[in-house]
DRENZALO-918752 format. One line per 2 residues: number of its first residue (from 1); their letters; for each residue x, y, z of N, C-alpha, C, O. Coordinates in Angstrom, 3 decimals. Layout:
BEGIN
NUM	a	X:Y:Z:X:Y:Z:X:Y:Z:X:Y:Z  ...
//
This chain:
BEGIN
1	xx	0.845:-1.196:0.000:0.000:0.000:0.000:0.882:1.248:0.000:1.750:1.399:0.860  0.662:2.132:-0.955:1.520:3.307:-1.049:1.141:4.340:0.008:0.026:4.338:0.531
3	xx	2.080:5.208:0.306:1.823:6.285:1.244:0.854:7.270:0.608:0.750:7.349:-0.616  0.144:8.021:1.448:-0.815:8.997:0.922:-0.868:10.199:1.855:-0.506:10.110:3.028
5	xx	-1.327:11.326:1.315:-1.452:12.536:2.113:-2.693:12.464:2.984:-3.785:12.150:2.509  -2.516:12.757:4.262:-3.628:12.838:5.204:-4.022:14.312:5.309:-3.254:15.143:5.795
7	xx	-5.227:14.616:4.846:-5.648:16.006:4.690:-6.856:16.297:5.575:-7.889:15.638:5.458  -6.728:17.275:6.452:-7.818:17.663:7.339:-8.772:18.617:6.634:-8.355:19.674:6.162
9	xx	-10.036:18.254:6.560:-11.063:19.036:5.860:-11.568:20.177:6.740:-12.179:19.949:7.784  -11.304:21.400:6.304:-11.671:22.607:7.072:-11.096:22.536:8.491:-11.733:22.943:9.462
11	xx	-9.895:22.018:8.577:-9.258:21.742:9.855:-9.538:20.303:10.216:-9.118:19.377:9.523  -10.261:20.126:11.323:-10.757:18.795:11.700:-12.256:18.956:11.956:-12.721:18.888:13.094
13	xx	-12.988:19.167:10.882:-14.403:19.545:10.928:-15.261:18.579:11.753:-16.232:18.996:12.385  -14.908:17.306:11.747:-15.684:16.331:12.494:-15.502:16.425:14.004:-16.254:15.814:14.764
15	xx	-14.499:17.196:14.441:-14.177:17.297:15.866:-14.525:18.652:16.462:-15.092:18.735:17.551  -14.182:19.712:15.742:-14.387:21.088:16.225:-14.873:21.935:15.043:-14.577:21.637:13.886
17	xx	-15.616:22.983:15.355:-16.237:23.838:14.334:-15.297:24.145:13.168:-14.161:24.581:13.357  -15.800:23.907:11.972:-15.019:24.020:10.737:-14.376:25.386:10.539:-14.926:26.420:10.919
19	xx	-13.186:25.357:9.930:-12.478:26.569:9.519:-12.190:27.541:10.673:-12.110:28.752:10.465  -12.037:27.005:11.875:-11.622:27.826:13.007:-10.178:27.486:13.368:-9.676:26.419:13.016
21	xx	-9.530:28.388:14.062:-8.153:28.116:14.490:-8.104:26.891:15.397:-7.149:26.116:15.358  -9.146:26.723:16.215:-9.206:25.578:17.118:-9.327:24.262:16.351:-8.724:23.259:16.734
23	xx	-10.105:24.267:15.271:-10.255:23.073:14.440:-8.950:22.745:13.724:-8.576:21.581:13.580  -8.282:23.775:13.289:-6.999:23.583:12.610:-5.941:23.076:13.593:-5.128:22.217:13.254
25	xx	-5.962:23.614:14.803:-5.041:23.133:15.838:-5.304:21.666:16.150:-4.366:20.895:16.356  -6.563:21.283:16.184:-6.916:19.883:16.428:-6.351:18.987:15.333:-5.823:17.912:15.620
27	xx	-6.458:19.420:14.087:-5.905:18.645:12.966:-4.393:18.498:13.108:-3.838:17.436:12.828  -3.734:19.561:13.539:-2.285:19.495:13.748:-1.946:18.487:14.836:-0.982:17.732:14.715
29	xx	-2.743:18.480:15.899:-2.494:17.548:17.005:-2.717:16.100:16.570:-1.989:15.200:16.988  -3.723:15.886:15.733:-3.989:14.542:15.213:-2.835:14.083:14.337:-2.425:12.923:14.373
31	xx	-2.319:15.022:13.547:-1.232:14.724:12.622:-1.727:14.652:11.194:-2.272:13.632:10.773  -1.543:15.722:10.449:-1.937:15.765:9.044:-0.771:16.279:8.212:0.135:16.943:8.717
33	xx	-0.818:15.956:6.932:0.190:16.473:6.011:-0.234:17.818:5.430:0.589:18.647:5.042  -1.555:17.999:5.385:-2.128:19.157:4.693:-3.425:19.518:5.401:-4.154:18.643:5.869
35	xx	-3.706:20.812:5.475:-4.993:21.267:5.997:-5.713:22.018:4.895:-5.147:22.913:4.267  -6.976:21.647:4.660:-7.794:22.297:3.643:-8.692:23.331:4.303:-9.359:23.040:5.296
37	xx	-8.708:24.546:3.746:-9.574:25.612:4.241:-10.240:26.299:3.052:-9.847:26.101:1.903  -11.255:27.112:3.350:-11.971:27.880:2.326:-11.815:29.363:2.618:-11.771:29.770:3.778
39	xx	-11.731:30.175:1.563:-11.548:31.606:1.804:-12.502:32.469:0.985:-12.912:32.117:-0.122  -12.836:33.615:1.578:-13.649:34.652:0.949:-13.004:36.009:1.205:-12.253:36.179:2.166
41	xx	-13.302:36.968:0.338:-12.844:38.340:0.535:-14.013:39.184:1.014:-15.111:39.105:0.464  -13.776:39.992:2.039:-14.835:40.856:2.554:-14.784:42.228:1.881:-13.923:42.487:1.040
43	xx	-15.702:43.086:2.256:-15.833:44.398:1.605:-14.598:45.273:1.796:-14.301:46.123:0.957  -13.876:45.066:2.905:-12.672:45.866:3.155:-11.402:45.152:2.702:-10.294:45.528:3.083
45	xx	-11.584:44.094:1.865:-10.492:43.446:1.124:-9.747:42.346:1.873:-8.952:41.637:1.257  -9.968:42.173:3.166:-9.267:41.104:3.886:-9.791:39.733:3.464:-10.933:39.593:3.026
47	xx	-8.924:38.720:3.608:-9.287:37.340:3.255:-9.581:36.552:4.527:-8.734:36.411:5.409  -10.822:36.038:4.589:-11.313:35.326:5.767:-11.491:33.843:5.468:-11.809:33.452:4.345
49	xx	-11.280:33.033:6.490:-11.399:31.586:6.351:-12.799:31.170:6.808:-13.085:31.098:8.003  -13.648:30.903:5.841:-15.037:30.532:6.090:-15.565:29.873:4.827:-15.149:30.240:3.728
51	xx	-16.459:28.921:4.952:-16.899:28.139:3.793:-17.970:28.822:2.955:-17.803:28.984:1.746  -19.059:29.219:3.584:-20.218:29.702:2.831:-20.018:31.126:2.328:-19.171:31.865:2.831
53	xx	-20.810:31.496:1.328:-20.823:32.872:0.838:-21.531:33.791:1.838:-21.332:35.005:1.824  -22.359:33.199:2.703:-23.085:33.970:3.713:-22.657:33.529:5.108:-22.039:32.481:5.293
55	xx	-23.006:34.363:6.078:-22.604:34.127:7.459:-23.600:33.293:8.243:-23.286:32.817:9.334  -24.793:33.110:7.704:-25.926:32.594:8.473:-25.742:31.197:9.049:-26.118:30.961:10.197
57	xx	-25.176:30.264:8.287:-25.109:28.872:8.757:-24.115:28.685:9.888:-24.411:27.996:10.865  -22.953:29.282:9.771:-21.878:28.945:10.707:-21.611:29.999:11.778:-20.844:29.741:12.705
59	xx	-22.220:31.173:11.677:-21.937:32.225:12.667:-23.233:32.817:13.225:-24.331:32.443:12.813  -23.083:33.740:14.160:-24.228:34.451:14.711:-24.532:35.726:13.929:-25.307:36.573:14.375
61	xx	-23.905:35.850:12.748:-24.193:36.964:11.868:-25.067:36.527:10.711:-25.488:35.373:10.633  -25.335:37.458:9.816:-26.135:37.129:8.639:-25.702:37.988:7.466:-25.048:39.018:7.634
63	xx	-26.078:37.546:6.272:-25.750:38.291:5.066:-24.489:37.790:4.388:-23.839:36.854:4.855  -24.159:38.430:3.283:-23.017:38.027:2.462:-21.706:38.541:3.044:-21.599:39.698:3.452
65	xx	-20.722:37.667:3.073:-19.395:38.041:3.578:-18.805:39.165:2.736:-18.175:40.082:3.261  -19.016:39.084:1.420:-18.440:40.078:0.504:-18.956:41.489:0.760:-18.362:42.463:0.299
67	xx	-20.060:41.599:1.494:-20.648:42.915:1.770:-20.388:43.385:3.192:-20.911:44.422:3.603  -19.596:42.647:3.945:-19.305:42.993:5.336:-17.876:43.498:5.483:-16.963:43.020:4.809
69	xx	-17.697:44.454:6.356:-16.370:45.001:6.651:-15.671:44.120:7.687:-16.314:43.388:8.441  -14.356:44.208:7.705:-13.577:43.430:8.674:-13.998:43.744:10.104:-14.052:42.850:10.948
71	xx	-14.295:45.003:10.375:-14.692:45.401:11.729:-15.948:44.666:12.184:-16.100:44.385:13.373  -16.850:44.352:11.257:-18.059:43.596:11.587:-17.736:42.123:11.803:-18.218:41.509:12.754
73	xx	-16.926:41.565:10.923:-16.619:40.141:10.982:-15.842:39.771:12.245:-15.993:38.669:12.772  -15.019:40.686:12.722:-14.225:40.422:13.926:-15.093:40.215:15.159:-14.661:39.580:16.122
75	xx	-16.305:40.741:15.139:-17.201:40.661:16.295:-18.034:39.378:16.322:-18.652:39.062:17.339  -18.051:38.650:15.224:-18.916:37.485:15.117:-18.291:36.240:15.739:-17.076:36.154:15.918
77	xx	-19.152:35.279:16.063:-18.698:34.027:16.654:-19.232:32.828:15.865:-20.347:32.844:15.343  -18.405:31.803:15.798:-18.803:30.509:15.230:-19.174:29.611:16.403:-18.384:29.435:17.330
79	xx	-20.371:29.046:16.361:-20.873:28.203:17.461:-20.727:28.909:18.811:-20.418:28.284:19.825  -20.953:30.204:18.797:-21.017:31.044:20.006:-19.695:31.216:20.751:-19.659:31.888:21.781
81	xx	-18.602:30.620:20.249:-17.352:30.758:21.008:-16.082:30.936:20.197:-15.073:31.395:20.733  -16.106:30.581:18.907:-14.895:30.697:18.102:-14.984:31.907:17.177:-16.072:32.305:16.761
83	xx	-13.841:32.479:16.864:-13.848:33.601:15.919:-13.606:33.109:14.503:-13.066:32.024:14.287  -14.014:33.926:13.544:-13.700:33.646:12.139:-12.252:34.087:11.929:-11.936:35.255:12.154
85	xx	-11.364:33.185:11.504:-9.965:33.591:11.351:-9.667:34.232:9.993:-10.340:33.973:8.995  -8.662:35.056:9.995:-8.093:35.566:8.755:-7.160:34.507:8.172:-6.622:33.680:8.908
87	xx	-6.968:34.531:6.866:-6.012:33.614:6.247:-4.634:33.768:6.869:-3.942:32.778:7.105  -4.234:34.996:7.135:-2.911:35.233:7.713:-2.754:34.561:9.075:-1.669:34.089:9.413
89	xx	-3.830:34.516:9.855:-3.779:33.875:11.173:-3.612:32.358:11.040:-2.879:31.735:11.809  -4.297:31.778:10.060:-4.161:30.343:9.822:-2.739:30.008:9.400:-2.157:29.037:9.883
91	xx	-2.180:30.805:8.505:-0.813:30.549:8.045:0.187:30.706:9.183:1.154:29.950:9.270  -0.040:31.680:10.051:0.829:31.842:11.221:0.783:30.598:12.103:1.809:30.151:12.616
93	xx	-0.423:30.043:12.273:-0.603:28.888:13.152:0.102:27.637:12.631:0.713:26.896:13.400  0.013:27.408:11.323:0.528:26.136:10.797:1.953:26.230:10.267:2.524:25.223:9.849
95	xx	2.527:27.416:10.280:3.858:27.606:9.699:4.867:26.599:10.254:5.070:26.498:11.464  5.490:25.861:9.340:6.499:24.893:9.716:5.956:23.573:10.244:6.726:22.684:10.608
97	xx	4.615:23.442:10.289:4.003:22.238:10.860:3.348:21.349:9.810:3.401:20.124:9.916  2.741:21.947:8.813:2.149:21.176:7.716:1.907:22.105:6.539:2.131:23.311:6.634
99	xx	1.454:21.545:5.442:1.150:22.330:4.243:-0.319:22.735:4.233:-1.095:22.298:5.083  -0.696:23.574:3.267:-2.068:24.080:3.247:-2.680:24.024:1.853:-2.029:24.319:0.851
101	xx	-3.950:23.636:1.822:-4.762:23.672:0.610:-5.777:24.798:0.791:-6.711:24.683:1.585  -5.587:25.882:0.050:-6.491:27.032:0.131:-7.508:26.924:-0.995:-7.156:27.037:-2.169
103	xx	-8.773:26.705:-0.637:-9.812:26.691:-1.662:-10.348:28.098:-1.851:-10.835:28.720:-0.908  -10.255:28.591:-3.074:-10.808:29.904:-3.412:-12.311:29.736:-3.573:-12.806:29.454:-4.664
105	xx	-13.019:29.912:-2.481:-14.460:29.730:-2.498:-15.152:30.981:-3.026:-16.049:30.894:-3.865  -14.737:32.130:-2.538:-15.361:33.388:-2.916:-14.783:33.992:-4.180:-13.721:33.584:-4.652
107	xx	-15.487:34.960:-4.716:-15.050:35.664:-5.918:-13.934:36.650:-5.584:-13.850:37.161:-4.467  -13.087:36.905:-6.564:-12.010:37.897:-6.446:-11.030:37.579:-5.314:-10.494:38.473:-4.660
109	xx	-10.818:36.296:-5.108:-9.882:35.870:-4.059:-8.490:35.531:-4.607:-7.527:35.456:-3.845  -8.385:35.330:-5.905:-7.114:34.868:-6.482:-5.966:35.829:-6.204:-4.908:35.414:-5.730
111	xx	-6.169:37.105:-6.495:-5.074:38.058:-6.354:-4.622:38.249:-4.910:-3.422:38.178:-4.645  -5.536:38.491:-3.960:-5.066:38.650:-2.578:-4.443:37.386:-1.994:-3.521:37.475:-1.184
113	xx	-4.929:36.215:-2.391:-4.320:34.976:-1.911:-2.914:34.825:-2.486:-1.994:34.434:-1.769  -2.740:35.128:-3.758:-1.393:35.097:-4.350:-0.466:36.068:-3.635:0.703:35.764:-3.396
115	xx	-0.991:37.226:-3.300:-0.184:38.218:-2.597:0.285:37.670:-1.245:1.432:37.873:-0.849  -0.608:36.982:-0.551:-0.251:36.383:0.742:0.799:35.287:0.556:1.736:35.177:1.347
117	xx	0.639:34.485:-0.485:1.611:33.425:-0.778:2.980:34.031:-1.059:3.992:33.552:-0.547  3.011:35.076:-1.866:4.289:35.722:-2.192:4.979:36.258:-0.944:6.190:36.107:-0.783
119	xx	4.207:36.882:-0.065:4.779:37.441:1.163:5.381:36.336:2.026:6.448:36.510:2.615  4.694:35.207:2.096:5.188:34.095:2.917:6.469:33.508:2.325:7.408:33.182:3.051
121	xx	6.495:33.379:1.007:7.689:32.834:0.354:8.867:33.788:0.512:10.000:33.357:0.727  8.594:35.082:0.405:9.653:36.089:0.568:10.238:36.071:1.981:11.392:36.443:2.194
123	xx	9.422:35.634:2.940:9.902:35.564:4.330:10.958:34.476:4.515:11.699:34.474:5.498  11.015:33.550:3.554:11.970:32.456:3.623:11.505:31.261:4.431:12.225:30.268:4.545
125	xx	10.305:31.347:4.992:9.788:30.267:5.834:8.830:29.336:5.090:8.443:28.288:5.607  8.457:29.725:3.889:7.539:28.926:3.074:8.118:28.746:1.680:8.924:29.549:1.210
127	xx	7.682:27.658:1.024:8.024:27.413:-0.375:6.717:27.220:-1.148:5.659:26.992:-0.563  6.816:27.316:-2.459:5.624:27.072:-3.276:5.033:25.694:-2.986:3.815:25.515:-3.008
129	xx	5.895:24.736:-2.718:5.434:23.365:-2.496:4.617:23.208:-1.214:3.972:22.180:-1.009  4.646:24.225:-0.353:3.834:24.177:0.868:2.385:24.577:0.616:1.527:24.431:1.487
131	xx	2.124:25.088:-0.592:0.786:25.580:-0.924:0.133:24.735:-2.013:0.801:24.212:-2.905  -1.178:24.616:-1.918:-1.994:24.063:-2.987:-3.256:24.921:-3.040:-3.977:25.025:-2.047
133	xx	-3.525:25.530:-4.184:-4.692:26.397:-4.343:-5.701:25.697:-5.230:-5.395:25.342:-6.369  -6.906:25.497:-4.710:-7.947:24.798:-5.466:-9.200:25.651:-5.552:-9.362:26.618:-4.807
135	xx	-10.090:25.281:-6.475:-11.347:26.015:-6.595:-12.287:25.322:-7.569:-11.860:24.605:-8.474  -13.582:25.554:-7.359:-14.583:25.221:-8.371:-14.720:26.382:-9.352:-15.280:26.223:-10.437
137	xx	-14.205:27.553:-8.963:-14.339:28.770:-9.764:-13.218:28.811:-10.810:-12.081:29.165:-10.498  -13.546:28.454:-12.027:-12.525:28.400:-13.078:-11.833:29.747:-13.257:-10.616:29.806:-13.433
139	xx	-12.607:30.823:-13.213:-12.020:32.148:-13.419:-10.953:32.468:-12.377:-9.943:33.102:-12.683  -11.188:32.024:-11.148:-10.202:32.274:-10.097:-8.915:31.493:-10.357:-7.815:32.009:-10.157
141	xx	-9.062:30.253:-10.801:-7.882:29.446:-11.110:-7.085:30.033:-12.274:-5.855:30.063:-12.238  -7.784:30.493:-13.296:-7.084:31.112:-14.426:-6.398:32.405:-14.005:-5.335:32.751:-14.522
143	xx	-7.012:33.115:-13.064:-6.394:34.350:-12.563:-5.119:34.042:-11.787:-4.117:34.741:-11.932  -5.156:32.996:-10.965:-3.946:32.587:-10.251:-2.841:32.244:-11.237:-1.695:32.665:-11.078
145	xx	-3.201:31.471:-12.258:-2.188:31.046:-13.214:-1.635:32.230:-14.006:-0.457:32.239:-14.363  -2.470:33.219:-14.281:-2.004:34.421:-14.976:-1.025:35.203:-14.101:-0.047:35.764:-14.595
147	xx	-1.296:35.231:-12.815:-0.459:35.971:-11.878:0.843:35.259:-11.568:1.872:35.899:-11.351  0.799:33.920:-11.548:1.963:33.161:-11.103:1.930:31.760:-11.715:0.958:31.024:-11.544
149	xx	2.970:31.408:-12.410:3.055:30.092:-13.057:3.466:28.988:-12.092:3.384:27.806:-12.426  3.909:29.370:-10.896:4.474:28.373:-9.992:3.535:27.889:-8.896:3.803:26.862:-8.272
151	xx	2.451:28.595:-8.648:1.533:28.179:-7.581:0.890:26.842:-7.954:0.261:26.751:-9.008  1.025:25.806:-7.130:0.386:24.522:-7.429:-1.138:24.638:-7.362:-1.691:25.158:-6.392
153	xx	-1.802:24.150:-8.400:-3.256:24.254:-8.481:-3.917:22.887:-8.374:-3.383:21.884:-8.846  -5.099:22.865:-7.739:-5.913:21.663:-7.661:-7.262:21.925:-8.309:-7.908:22.933:-8.023
155	xx	-7.691:21.018:-9.186:-8.958:21.168:-9.907:-10.048:20.407:-9.166:-10.042:19.176:-9.151  -10.974:21.116:-8.558:-12.082:20.489:-7.844:-13.163:20.049:-8.817:-13.475:20.755:-9.776
157	xx	-13.727:18.883:-8.563:-14.810:18.408:-9.428:-15.763:17.504:-8.663:-15.345:16.638:-7.895  -17.056:17.723:-8.891:-18.072:16.798:-8.388:-18.949:16.309:-9.530:-20.038:15.778:-9.313
159	xx	-18.449:16.500:-10.771:-19.234:16.120:-11.945:-18.499:15.157:-12.871:-19.030:14.099:-13.209  -17.276:15.514:-13.285:-16.596:14.713:-14.298:-15.085:14.769:-14.125:-14.483:15.839:-14.210
161	xx	-14.486:13.635:-13.887:-13.021:13.573:-13.776:-12.348:13.866:-15.116:-11.371:14.615:-15.137  -12.830:13.303:-16.256:-12.203:13.648:-17.535:-12.227:15.154:-17.832:-11.265:15.693:-18.380
163	xx	-13.315:15.827:-17.475:-13.365:17.287:-17.673:-12.361:17.983:-16.773:-11.723:18.953:-17.184  -12.217:17.496:-15.543:-11.239:18.075:-14.628:-9.822:17.892:-15.161:-8.985:18.786:-15.033
165	xx	-9.558:16.742:-15.756:-8.242:16.488:-16.342:-7.958:17.472:-17.475:-6.860:18.022:-17.565  -8.937:17.689:-18.327:-8.747:18.624:-19.440:-8.488:20.033:-18.940:-7.617:20.731:-19.460
167	xx	-9.245:20.459:-17.925:-9.018:21.784:-17.342:-7.646:21.839:-16.681:-6.940:22.844:-16.765  -7.283:20.746:-16.026:-5.974:20.679:-15.390:-4.835:20.841:-16.375:-3.824:21.476:-16.073
169	xx	-5.001:20.267:-17.549:-3.978:20.412:-18.593:-3.859:21.863:-19.044:-2.755:22.366:-19.252  -4.996:22.532:-19.194:-4.985:23.941:-19.630:-4.322:24.844:-18.595:-3.694:25.847:-18.936
171	xx	-4.471:24.471:-17.331:-3.958:25.306:-16.247:-2.594:24.854:-15.728:-2.036:25.462:-14.814  -2.063:23.785:-16.316:-0.826:23.201:-15.807:-0.957:22.953:-14.304:-0.101:23.347:-13.511
173	xx	-2.048:22.292:-13.941:-2.359:22.039:-12.531:-1.486:20.924:-11.964:-0.841:20.174:-12.698  -1.487:20.840:-10.659:-0.719:19.823:-9.940:-1.588:18.613:-9.598:-1.127:17.472:-9.638
175	xx	-2.856:18.881:-9.260:-3.705:17.806:-8.742:-5.142:17.930:-9.235:-5.601:19.001:-9.630  -5.830:16.796:-9.198:-7.271:16.719:-9.422:-7.906:16.378:-8.084:-7.441:15.480:-7.382
177	xx	-8.975:17.097:-7.729:-9.669:16.853:-6.467:-11.108:16.434:-6.754:-12.006:17.276:-6.747  -11.341:15.141:-7.006:-12.692:14.657:-7.282:-13.450:14.363:-5.991:-12.854:14.052:-4.960
179	xx	-14.768:14.469:-6.067:-15.585:14.088:-4.923:-15.625:12.571:-4.806:-15.367:11.852:-5.771  -15.949:12.101:-3.620:-16.074:10.666:-3.389:-17.120:10.054:-4.310:-17.019:8.888:-4.690
181	xx	-18.125:10.851:-4.666:-19.220:10.347:-5.492:-18.866:10.062:-6.936:-19.604:9.351:-7.618  -17.744:10.603:-7.427:-17.408:10.388:-8.842:-16.096:9.637:-9.048:-15.752:9.287:-10.178
183	xx	-15.364:9.387:-7.965:-14.063:8.733:-8.120:-14.234:7.235:-8.406:-15.067:6.564:-7.798  -13.439:6.736:-9.329:-13.397:5.303:-9.622:-11.942:4.872:-9.719:-11.035:5.701:-9.784
185	xx	-11.743:3.587:-9.728:-10.389:3.058:-9.908:-9.830:3.511:-11.257:-8.666:3.898:-11.359  -10.675:3.459:-12.288:-10.227:3.799:-13.638:-9.892:5.279:-13.778:-8.867:5.626:-14.364
187	xx	-10.766:6.181:-13.232:-10.432:7.593:-13.432:-9.341:8.079:-12.482:-8.733:9.124:-12.715  -9.095:7.330:-11.421:-7.902:7.601:-10.603:-6.648:7.342:-11.440:-5.735:8.166:-11.493
189	xx	-6.626:6.191:-12.084:-5.486:5.829:-12.934:-5.350:6.792:-14.108:-4.244:7.192:-14.472  -6.490:7.161:-14.697:-6.487:8.096:-15.825:-5.863:9.428:-15.430:-5.065:9.996:-16.176
191	xx	-6.231:9.923:-14.251:-5.690:11.198:-13.762:-4.191:11.104:-13.509:-3.431:11.997:-13.883  -3.780:10.027:-12.878:-2.359:9.864:-12.561:-1.521:9.667:-13.815:-0.397:10.163:-13.901
193	xx	-2.059:8.955:-14.771:-1.334:8.776:-16.039:-1.208:10.087:-16.801:-0.283:10.264:-17.592  -2.150:11.014:-16.559:-2.077:12.336:-17.191:-1.126:13.268:-16.439:-0.898:14.403:-16.856
195	xx	-0.571:12.775:-15.320:0.436:13.539:-14.590:-0.066:14.262:-13.355:0.653:15.081:-12.783  -1.298:13.969:-12.932:-1.878:14.663:-11.792:-1.902:13.788:-10.538:-2.064:12.571:-10.617
197	xx	-1.739:14.425:-9.396:-2.028:13.775:-8.128:-3.550:13.735:-7.965:-4.261:14.567:-8.529  -4.040:12.772:-7.199:-5.481:12.646:-6.969:-5.757:12.712:-5.471:-5.380:11.819:-4.713
199	xx	-6.427:13.798:-5.061:-6.825:13.972:-3.668:-8.350:13.975:-3.616:-8.986:14.873:-4.168  -8.931:12.997:-2.968:-10.384:12.821:-3.007:-11.042:13.351:-1.734:-10.493:13.239:-0.638
201	xx	-12.243:13.939:-1.908:-13.005:14.505:-0.785:-14.447:14.024:-0.829:-14.885:13.554:-1.880  -15.189:14.114:0.230:-14.779:14.124:1.621:-14.995:12.691:2.114:-16.111:12.175:2.043
203	xx	-13.944:12.051:2.608:-13.957:10.619:2.889:-13.910:10.406:4.404:-12.876:10.620:5.037  -15.033:9.985:4.972:-15.147:9.865:6.425:-15.323:8.445:6.941:-14.872:8.118:8.039
205	xx	-15.978:7.603:6.151:-16.260:6.249:6.612:-15.078:5.317:6.323:-14.418:5.427:5.289  -14.832:4.410:7.248:-13.652:3.550:7.120:-13.670:2.703:5.852:-12.630:2.485:5.231
207	xx	-14.847:2.230:5.470:-14.895:1.414:4.254:-14.559:2.238:3.014:-13.967:1.728:2.064  -14.940:3.513:3.029:-14.593:4.393:1.918:-13.111:4.729:1.914:-12.489:4.817:0.855
209	xx	-12.544:4.918:3.113:-11.101:5.169:3.210:-10.327:3.982:2.636:-9.392:4.155:1.855  -10.727:2.795:3.030:-10.070:1.588:2.517:-10.196:1.481:1.005:-9.252:1.097:0.315
211	xx	-11.386:1.829:0.497:-11.611:1.740:-0.951:-10.727:2.740:-1.683:-10.179:2.418:-2.737  -10.577:3.956:-1.142:-9.718:4.955:-1.772:-8.257:4.504:-1.773:-7.527:4.737:-2.737
213	xx	-7.843:3.867:-0.696:-6.468:3.353:-0.640:-6.277:2.233:-1.654:-5.215:2.100:-2.262  -7.310:1.441:-1.822:-7.228:0.356:-2.807:-7.173:0.930:-4.233:-6.537:0.358:-5.118
215	xx	-7.843:2.057:-4.437:-7.787:2.734:-5.743:-6.404:3.332:-6.004:-6.025:3.560:-7.152  -5.656:3.584:-4.925:-4.325:4.168:-5.074:-4.307:5.676:-5.172:-3.435:6.241:-5.831
217	xx	-5.270:6.349:-4.519:-5.284:7.813:-4.558:-4.066:8.369:-3.835:-3.439:7.675:-3.034  -3.735:9.623:-4.119:-2.547:10.243:-3.536:-2.828:10.939:-2.219:-1.930:11.110:-1.394
219	xx	-4.087:11.343:-2.021:-4.445:12.033:-0.789:-5.908:11.830:-0.461:-6.737:11.656:-1.354  -6.224:11.854:0.830:-7.604:11.712:1.294:-7.941:12.900:2.187:-7.251:13.174:3.170
221	xx	-9.013:13.598:1.827:-9.499:14.747:2.582:-10.647:14.264:3.463:-11.641:13.737:2.965  -10.501:14.448:4.780:-11.475:13.888:5.712:-11.819:14.863:6.829:-10.971:15.628:7.289
223	xx	-13.103:14.823:7.264:-13.531:15.570:8.446:-12.927:14.975:9.709:-12.802:15.649:10.732  -12.551:13.694:9.622:-12.010:12.951:10.765:-10.608:12.440:10.416:-10.425:11.245:10.186
225	xx	-9.624:13.338:10.375:-8.279:12.895:9.959:-7.686:11.835:10.868:-6.759:11.132:10.465  -8.203:11.703:12.095:-7.718:10.636:12.979:-7.990:9.254:12.389:-7.231:8.317:12.638
227	xx	-9.054:9.119:11.615:-9.398:7.830:11.017:-8.394:7.417:9.942:-8.286:6.239:9.600  -7.664:8.397:9.416:-6.657:8.082:8.404:-5.433:7.424:9.035:-4.590:6.869:8.331
229	xx	-5.339:7.486:10.358:-4.238:6.861:11.092:-4.641:5.526:11.706:-3.811:4.855:12.320  -5.885:5.138:11.551:-6.423:3.974:12.242:-5.613:2.713:11.925:-5.480:2.358:10.754
231	xx	-5.072:2.032:12.931:-4.284:0.820:12.664:-5.102:-0.300:12.014:-4.530:-1.221:11.430  -6.440:-0.228:12.111:-7.271:-1.213:11.440:-7.110:-1.132:9.929:-7.401:-2.082:9.201
233	xx	-6.637:0.037:9.472:-6.400:0.217:8.035:-4.983:-0.207:7.652:-4.540:0.001:6.523  -4.275:-0.813:8.626:-2.912:-1.281:8.383:-1.968:-0.128:8.041:-1.042:-0.266:7.242
235	xx	-2.244:1.030:8.685:-1.373:2.192:8.510:-0.607:2.414:9.805:-0.983:1.911:10.864  0.463:3.169:9.699:1.204:3.509:10.918:0.365:4.432:11.780:-0.212:5.383:11.252
237	x	0.269:4.200:13.071:-0.531:5.057:13.945:0.104:6.436:14.089:-0.433:7.293:14.791
//
C-alpha cells in the first residue's frame, strides 16, 4: 500500500467547528500532512477563512461576507465561542508544521491569496510546495495562473473527472480533487497517467477510506483525519 497525504477538511471539521483556528489546531495535534480551508474576501479586502458565501449557517451573523467590513466580521462568533480567522492567522498557526490547501471559495480571491503566498515565500519560511490552491471557480484558477506560473493548483470536481483532467492540462495544474461520489479506480489511474495527483473529498467512513487506498489515490481529505491513522487500516498510527 503506497503512502498517501492525510488532509484535514476545514481543519478537523468532524471534531471542532469548521475553519476555526481551534479546528486547525486539532488537525495538527492529530497529525496531518495538509490542511484544507476555504476563503472569501470581505468588503474591506481582507481574506477570511469561512466556507459559505453567507454568514448565516456557521456564525451568529447574517448576510453576504463580501458585503461585510472586517470590523463587523471580527465581532462574530462561530458556534457562540470561536472567531472567524483571517487567512494570515491560519498561516501563522501552521507555519512549519504542515502544508495548506487554500480553496478559493469566494469571488475575487485569487489576487489577494497570491499576494499572501508571495509574502510568505519572501519571508523564507515557506516554499511554493507548501501551498496548494484549489477552486470550483474556473475564473479564479485562471487568474492565479495568470499571476503566477508556480503556484500549485488543484482542480475540484463533483461532476466529471475527464473534464477536470482537461481543465488541469490547460492550467498546468498539480492535482485533481474529485468528490467521493465520482471517483473510480479507472479515473484515478487516468488522472495519474495524465500527470496529476489525486486527492479525493470528503472521505469519512472507514470502508470508503479503505476503498480509496485500494484505488491508489494520492491524498484523502477527511472531516475525521484521525481515522486516516487507524491501525485497522494497516497504517502507521
